[in-house]
C-alpha positions in Angstrom: -14.3 -14.3 33.3 -10.8 -15.1 32.1 -11.8 -14.5 28.5 -13.4 -11.2 29.4 -10.1 -10.1 31.0 -8.2 -11.3 27.9 -10.5 -9.1 25.7 -10.1 -6.1 27.9 -6.3 -6.4 28.0 -6.2 -6.9 24.3 -8.2 -3.6 23.8 -6.1 -1.6 26.2 -3.1 -0.9 23.9 -5.5 -0.2 21.0 -7.5 2.3 23.1 -4.2 4.0 24.3 -3.0 4.3 20.7 -6.2 6.0 19.7 -6.0 8.4 22.7 -2.4 9.2 21.9 -3.3 10.1 18.3 -6.7 11.8 18.7 -6.6 13.4 22.2 -3.0 14.0 22.9 -2.0 14.6 19.3 1.2 12.6 19.5 3.0 11.7 16.2 2.8 8.2 14.7 6.4 7.3 15.7 5.9 8.0 19.4 2.4 6.5 19.4 3.7 3.3 17.7 6.6 3.0 20.2 4.2 3.3 23.2 1.7 1.0 21.6 4.4 -1.7 21.0 5.6 -1.5 24.6 2.0 -1.9 25.9 1.3 -4.8 23.5 4.5 -6.5 24.6 3.6 -6.1 28.3 0.1 -7.4 27.8 1.5 -10.4 25.8 4.0 -11.2 28.6 1.9 -10.7 31.7 -1.6 -11.7 30.4 -1.0 -14.1 27.5 1.9 -16.1 29.0 4.2 -15.1 26.2 8.0 -15.3 26.8 10.3 -12.4 26.3 12.0 -14.3 23.6 8.8 -14.7 21.6 8.0 -11.0 22.0 11.6 -10.1 20.9 11.6 -12.4 17.9 8.1 -11.2 16.8 9.2 -7.5 17.1 12.3 -8.1 15.0 10.3 -10.2 12.5 7.7 -7.5 12.2 10.3 -4.9 11.5 11.8 -7.0 8.8 8.4 -7.9 7.3 7.8 -4.1 7.0 10.8 -3.7 4.6 8.5 -3.8 1.5 6.9 -0.7 2.9 9.3 1.1 5.2 12.3 0.8 2.9 10.1 2.1 0.0 9.5 5.2 2.2 13.2 5.6 2.8 14.3 5.2 -0.8 11.5 7.2 -2.3 12.2 10.1 0.1 15.8 10.0 -1.1 14.7 10.1 -4.7 12.3 13.0 -4.1 15.0 15.0 -2.2 17.4 14.6 -5.2 14.7 15.7 -7.6 13.9 18.7 -5.4 17.4 19.9 -4.8 18.6 19.3 -8.4 15.7 21.4 -9.8 14.0 18.5 -11.6 10.9 18.7 -9.5 10.5 22.4 -10.2 10.5 21.6 -13.9 7.9 18.8 -13.5 5.7 21.2 -11.6 5.9 23.8 -14.3 4.8 21.1 -16.9 1.9 19.8 -14.9 0.7 23.4 -14.3 0.0 23.8 -18.0 -2.2 20.7 -18.4 -6.0 20.9 -18.8 -6.3 24.4 -17.5 -9.7 24.9 -19.3 -11.4 22.0 -17.6 -11.0 21.7 -13.8 -12.8 18.4 -13.5 -10.5 16.7 -16.1 -7.5 18.4 -14.4 -8.5 17.0 -11.1 -8.9 13.5 -12.4 -5.7 13.6 -14.4 -3.5 15.1 -11.7 -4.9 13.7 -8.4 -6.0 10.3 -9.6 -4.0 9.6 -12.8 -0.7 11.3 -12.0 -1.2 10.7 -8.2 -1.7 7.0 -8.7 1.3 6.8 -11.0 3.4 8.6 -8.4 2.3 6.2 -5.7 3.1 3.4 -8.1 6.7 4.6 -8.6 7.3 5.1 -4.9 6.6 8.8 -4.6 4.2 10.4 -2.1 1.4 12.5 -3.6 0.8 14.4 -0.3 4.3 15.7 -0.6 4.4 16.4 -4.3 0.9 17.6 -5.3 0.1 20.4 -2.7 2.8 22.8 -4.1 1.6 22.0 -7.6 -2.0 22.7 -6.9 -1.2 25.9 -5.0 0.9 27.1 -8.0 -2.1 26.3 -10.2 -4.3 28.7 -8.3 -6.2 26.3 -6.0 -6.8 27.4 -2.4 -4.7 26.1 0.5 -7.7 24.1 1.7 -8.1 22.4 -1.7 -4.3 21.9 -2.1 -4.2 19.9 1.2 -7.5 18.1 0.7 -7.3 16.7 -2.8 -3.9 14.8 -2.5 -4.9 13.4 0.9 -8.2 12.1 -0.5 -6.7 11.0 -3.8 -3.9 9.1 -2.0 -6.0 6.0 -1.9 -6.9 6.1 -5.5 -4.8 3.0 -6.0 -2.5 2.8 -3.0 -3.4 -0.8 -2.7 -1.2 -1.3 -5.8 1.8 0.8 -4.9 5.2 0.1 -6.6 5.6 -3.6 -7.2 2.4 -4.2 -5.3 4.0 -4.0 -1.8 0.7 -4.0 0.1 -0.9 -6.8 -2.0 2.3 -8.9 -1.7 2.1 -8.4 2.1 -1.6 -9.3 1.9 -1.0 -12.5 -0.1 1.8 -13.7 2.1 -0.4 -13.2 5.2 -3.4 -15.0 3.6 -1.2 -18.0 2.7 0.4 -18.2 6.1 -3.0 -18.0 7.8 -4.5 -20.7 5.6 -1.5 -23.0 6.1 -1.5 -22.7 9.9 -5.3 -23.2 9.9 -5.1 -26.4 7.8 -7.1 -24.9 5.0 -4.3 -25.0 2.5 -2.3 -27.9 1.2 1.4 -27.6 0.2 1.7 -26.4 -3.4 -1.8 -24.9 -3.5 -0.9 -21.4 -2.3 -3.2 -18.5 -3.1 -1.7 -16.5 -6.0 -1.5 -12.7 -6.7 -3.9 -13.0 -9.5 -6.5 -14.8 -7.4 -6.4 -12.1 -4.8 -6.1 -9.4 -7.5 -9.4 -10.7 -9.0 -11.2 -10.0 -5.8 -9.5 -6.6 -5.3 -10.4 -5.6 -8.8 -14.1 -5.4 -7.9 -13.4 -2.7 -5.4 -11.2 -0.4 -7.5 -13.7 1.3 -9.9 -16.1 1.9 -7.0 -13.4 3.4 -4.8 -12.0 5.6 -7.6 -15.4 7.0 -8.5 -16.2 7.8 -4.8 -12.9 9.6 -4.4 -13.4 11.5 -7.7 -16.9 12.7 -6.6 -15.4 13.8 -3.2 -12.8 15.8 -5.0 -15.3 17.5 -7.3 -17.5 18.4 -4.3 -14.5 19.9 -2.4 -13.6 22.1 -5.4 -17.1 23.1 -6.6 -19.8 21.6 -4.4 -22.9 20.3 -6.2 -22.2 22.3 -9.4 -18.7 20.9 -9.5 -20.0 17.3 -9.3 -22.5 18.0 -12.0 -19.9 19.4 -14.4 -17.3 16.7 -13.6 -19.4 13.6 -13.2 -18.7 12.3 -16.8 -14.8 12.5 -16.5 -15.2 11.0 -13.1 -17.2 8.0 -14.4 -14.7 7.6 -17.3 -11.9 7.5 -14.8 -13.6 4.7 -12.8 -14.4 2.8 -16.0 -10.8 3.0 -17.2 -9.5 1.8 -13.8 -12.1 -1.0 -13.8 -11.1 -2.3 -17.3 -7.4 -2.2 -16.6 -7.5 -3.7 -13.1 -9.7 -6.6 -14.3 -7.3 -7.3 -17.1 -4.2 -7.1 -14.9 -5.8 -9.4 -12.3 -5.6 -12.3 -14.7 -1.8 -12.4 -14.6 0.4 -12.6 -11.5 3.1 -10.5 -13.1 0.7 -7.7 -14.1 -1.2 -7.5 -10.8 1.7 -5.7 -9.3 1.8 -3.3 -12.2 -1.9 -2.2 -11.8 -1.0 1.1 -10.2 1.4 2.0 -13.0 -1.0 1.0 -15.8 -4.1 2.5 -14.3 -2.3 5.8 -13.7 -1.1 5.9 -17.3 -4.5 4.8 -18.5 -6.4 7.6 -16.7 -4.0 10.2 -18.0 -4.4 9.0 -21.5 -8.2 8.8 -21.2 -8.4 12.4 -19.9 -6.1 13.6 -22.7 -8.5 11.9 -25.2 -11.5 13.5 -23.4 -9.9 17.0 -23.8 -9.3 16.4 -27.5 -12.8 15.2 -28.1 -14.4 18.1 -26.2 -12.2 20.6 -28.1 -10.3 21.9 -25.0 -6.5 22.7 -24.9 -4.3 20.0 -23.5 -1.3 22.2 -22.9 -1.7 26.0 -22.2 1.6 27.8 -21.6 -0.1 31.2 -21.4 -0.6 30.7 -17.7 3.1 30.5 -17.0 5.2 33.4 -15.6 8.2 34.7 -17.5 10.5 33.0 -14.9 8.7 29.7 -15.5 8.9 30.0 -19.3 12.6 30.7 -19.0 13.2 27.7 -16.7 11.2 25.5 -19.0 13.6 26.3 -21.9 16.6 25.9 -19.6 15.7 22.5 -18.1 14.6 19.7 -20.5 11.5 17.9 -19.3 12.9 14.5 -20.3 15.9 15.1 -18.0 13.6 16.1 -15.1 11.5 13.0 -15.5 14.6 10.7 -15.7 14.3 9.1 -12.2 10.7 8.2 -12.7 11.1 7.1 -16.3 14.0 4.9 -15.3 12.0 3.4 -12.5 9.0 2.7 -14.6 11.2 1.1 -17.3 12.8 -1.2 -14.6 9.4 -2.1 -13.3 8.2 -3.2 -16.7 11.4 -5.2 -17.4 11.1 -7.0 -14.1 7.5 -7.9 -14.3 6.1 -8.1 -17.8 8.4 -11.0 -19.0 7.0 -14.0 -17.2 10.3 -15.8 -16.8 11.9 -12.8 -15.2 9.0 -12.3 -12.8 9.0 -16.0 -11.9 12.7 -15.9 -11.2 12.7 -12.8 -9.0 9.3 -13.2 -7.3 9.0 -17.0 -6.9 12.5 -18.4 -6.9 15.0 -15.9 -5.6 13.2 -15.4 -2.3 16.2 -14.7 -0.1 14.5 -16.0 3.0 15.6 -15.1 6.5 15.4 -18.2 8.6 15.4 -19.0 12.3 14.2 -15.6 13.4 10.4 -15.9 13.8 9.0 -17.6 16.9 7.3 -20.3 14.9 10.3 -21.0 12.6 8.6 -19.8 9.4 11.0 -18.0 7.0 10.6 -14.4 6.1 10.9 -14.0 2.3 12.6 -10.7 1.5 12.7 -10.9 -2.4 15.1 -8.0 -2.3 16.0 -8.3 -6.0 12.3 -7.9 -6.9 11.1 -5.6 -4.1 10.5 -1.9 -4.7 13.1 -0.4 -2.5 16.1 -1.9 -4.4 15.1 -0.5 -7.7 14.1 3.0 -6.4 17.6 3.2 -5.0 19.1 2.0 -8.3 17.1 4.4 -10.4 18.1 7.2 -8.0 21.8 6.4 -8.3 21.7 6.2 -12.1 19.7 9.5 -12.3 22.5 11.3 -10.5 24.6 11.0 -13.6 21.7 12.4 -15.7 20.5 15.2 -13.5 24.1 16.1 -12.6 23.5 18.0 -9.4 26.2 20.3 -8.1 28.2 19.2 -5.1 26.2 21.5 -2.8 22.9 20.2 -4.2 24.0 16.6 -3.6 25.0 17.5 -0.1 21.6 19.2 0.5 19.9 16.1 -0.9 21.4 13.9 1.8 20.9 16.4 4.5 17.3 16.8 3.6 16.8 13.0 3.4 18.4 12.4 6.8 16.1 15.1 8.2 12.9 13.8 6.6 13.3 10.0 6.5 13.8 8.5 10.0 10.4 9.3 11.5 8.2 8.1 8.6 10.3 5.0 8.0 10.1 4.1 11.7 6.4 4.9 11.7 5.8 2.6 8.7 7.7 -0.3 10.4 6.6 -0.1 14.0 3.0 -1.1 13.4 4.1 -4.2 11.6 5.9 -5.1 14.8 2.8 -4.4 16.8 0.8 -6.7 14.6 3.3 -9.5 14.7 3.5 -9.4 18.6 -0.3 -9.5 18.7 -0.4 -12.4 16.3 2.2 -14.4 18.2 1.0 -13.7 21.8 0.4 -16.9 23.7 2.8 -18.9 21.5 5.3 -21.3 23.2 8.6 -22.0 21.5 9.2 -25.2 23.5 6.0 -26.9 22.2 5.8 -24.9 19.0 2.1 -24.2 19.7 -0.2 -21.6 21.2 -0.7 -22.3 24.9 -3.5 -19.8 25.1 -5.5 -18.0 22.4 -3.6 -15.1 21.0 -4.7 -11.5 21.3 -5.9 -11.7 17.6 -7.8 -14.9 18.3 -9.6 -13.4 21.3 -10.7 -10.4 19.2 -11.8 -12.7 16.4 -13.9 -14.9 18.6 -15.7 -12.0 20.3 -16.2 -10.3 16.9 -17.7 -13.5 15.4 -20.1 -13.8 18.4 -21.1 -10.1 18.4 -21.5 -9.5 14.6 -22.1 -12.9 13.1 -23.6 -12.5 9.6 -22.8 -8.8 9.3 -19.1 -9.2 10.1 -18.2 -8.6 6.5 -19.5 -5.1 6.7 -17.9 -4.5 10.1 -14.5 -5.5 8.6 -14.5 -2.3 6.5 -14.8 -0.1 9.6 -12.1 -2.1 11.4 -9.9 -1.4 8.3 -10.8 2.3 8.5 -9.8 2.3 12.2 -6.5 0.6 11.4 -5.7 3.0 8.6 -6.4 5.9 10.8 -4.1 4.8 13.6 -1.3 3.5 11.4 -1.5 5.9 8.4 -0.8 3.0 6.0 -2.9 0.4 4.2 0.0 -2.1 4.4 0.3 -1.5 8.1 -3.4 -2.0 8.5 -3.0 -5.4 6.8 -0.1 -6.3 9.1 -2.0 -5.4 12.2 -5.5 -6.6 11.5 -5.6 -9.0 8.5 -5.1 -12.1 10.6 -7.8 -10.9 12.9 -10.2 -10.5 10.1 -9.4 -13.9 8.6 -9.6 -15.6 12.0 -13.1 -14.1 12.5 -14.1 -15.2 9.0 -12.9 -18.7 9.8 -14.8 -18.8 13.0 -17.9 -17.9 11.0 -17.2 -20.9 8.7 -16.5 -18.8 5.6 -14.8 -20.4 2.6 -11.6 -19.2 1.1 -13.2 -16.8 -1.4 -15.4 -15.2 1.4 -12.3 -15.0 3.7 -10.4 -13.1 1.0 -13.4 -10.8 0.4 -13.6 -9.9 4.1 -9.8 -9.4 4.3 -9.8 -7.3 1.1 -12.6 -5.2 2.5 -10.5 -4.6 5.6 -7.6 -3.6 3.4 -9.7 -1.1 1.4 -11.1 0.3 4.6 -7.5 0.9 5.7 -6.7 2.6 2.4 -9.8 4.8 2.5 -8.6 6.0 5.9 -5.9 7.9 4.0 -8.6 10.6 3.8 -8.4 11.1 7.6 -4.9 10.0 8.4 -3.3 12.7 10.6 0.2 11.8 9.2 -0.9 12.3 5.6 -2.8 15.5 6.2 0.1 17.0 8.2 2.5 15.9 5.4 0.3 17.7 2.8 0.1 20.9 5.0 3.9 20.8 5.7 4.8 20.6 2.0 3.3 24.1 1.5 4.4 25.4 5.0 0.8 25.5 6.2 0.9 23.3 9.3 -2.4 23.7 11.2 -4.5 24.2 8.1 -5.0 20.4 8.0 -7.4 20.8 10.9 -9.9 22.5 8.6 -9.7 19.7 6.1 -10.2 16.9 8.6 -13.8 17.9 9.4 -15.0 17.3 5.8 -12.6 14.4 5.4 -14.2 12.5 8.3 -17.6 12.9 6.6 -16.4 11.6 3.3 -14.5 8.8 4.9 -17.5 7.7 6.8 -19.7 7.7 3.6 -17.0 5.8 1.7 -16.8 3.2 4.4 -20.6 2.7 4.6 -20.8 2.2 0.8 -17.7 -0.1 0.9 -19.3 -2.1 3.8 -22.5 -2.6 1.7 -20.5 -3.6 -1.3 -18.6 -6.2 0.7 -22.0 -7.7 1.8 -23.1 -7.8 -1.9 -19.8 -9.5 -2.9 -20.2 -12.1 -0.2 -23.7 -12.9 -1.6 -22.6 -13.1 -5.2 -18.9 -13.7 -5.8 -18.5 -17.2 -4.1 -21.2 -18.5 -6.5 -19.3 -17.4 -9.6 -15.7 -17.6 -8.5 -13.8 -20.3 -6.6 -10.3 -20.8 -5.3 
């Protein structure tokens, strides 16, 4: 009976979070705050967790979120600067002229190629792309839907691989505490990247087909299936190559984005279509194009990409910043484990640096600079807090039942309770179920990294209970992560962001209906793929 009560009390905060989002339409920041309070109360009163453990876990979770939440903060500052200085307007004019004669290629290039590259340099496609698509003649519905669906094209490998770094750190911590990993035998980025690489071509092709269907139904898919398959193939080749090297795994998003753009340019050339068509520009746009150099407008992103390459491609530099200069925060977590900040390697530092340098290149007027900071202060707090709060929820759930005095769990944690019941209920099909759990996590948190923070330990605990080996455990956890990414399609926060960027709040409700259908199809296919990998990959790949 006690275990049943523990399960029910574990589920109560999760159910409330869902109701707040779906039924009462509350924003992610308010939902996350209420969810954290409920998780804390359940941990204290039903899992015998001290207030100190809850407090330490909350603060630790917020700090662990920096690789995501501070990226949000710094990238919003950069985007505000580009917007107010006129650089973004110039970039939009340029993109508008690309591949106007082939909509399928245009969709692959902009929404997967350029969108992936933007995610990889810290920008947010659901903020940038809707105005561009609207200016190119797409409907409001399409302008909201395509960036929201395409957001997952490679969000697993955002700038400097923040989500995969969070993922690898969690896998290693779990394996160490479970006694499955000896000191010095930590799982590497390339080992996890190898597993992730199997998912990327499939995910990208599914997303491409969904985009083609939204813009042209069956006829659109028929006309665009070849560019879509080429896009998936390019992503597959690049991701399998980068997965062989730790320092390149974190560059997968950048390299795949560039690769898709180049592949589509070659496709246009081979098929005899125009790459650039300035005839579609207005007189005002043509005048602005001459007035504002494109290289100047792209300066913040070019600087950032350059810094990324310098920090990651030379192996000694990568080893120094990623493996040696960890800048750990000690004595904060309940179990005494350090939190590695790696702030000289992490994304947020270099987005901020590239933004500061680009001020001297873009040369915004004093009023434009003032507007930049005012816009940033207005836009940043809620999404930054929303990105962080779900890390805190996950950390409290993970550490519930822990006792500082004995440095051990006195009762099973909330995550352990969920894992044991899941193992019992789903057994051999749990691998498939993990994708749906990831989808659920991505829906409520609006972030793949936050999904990993909340549910990765749960997925791995369940896999361990089912006696899965390390490769199988990583496949299941990777499936959960991809499920979280695929939920970008239906994330209320991302859809609202896309609608707000073109002043069409409310229109996202029309998109979410078709988005739910695509998301469900994506997850079913991903779940089946996980089961296939669980059958094959452990026999050909070992860790």
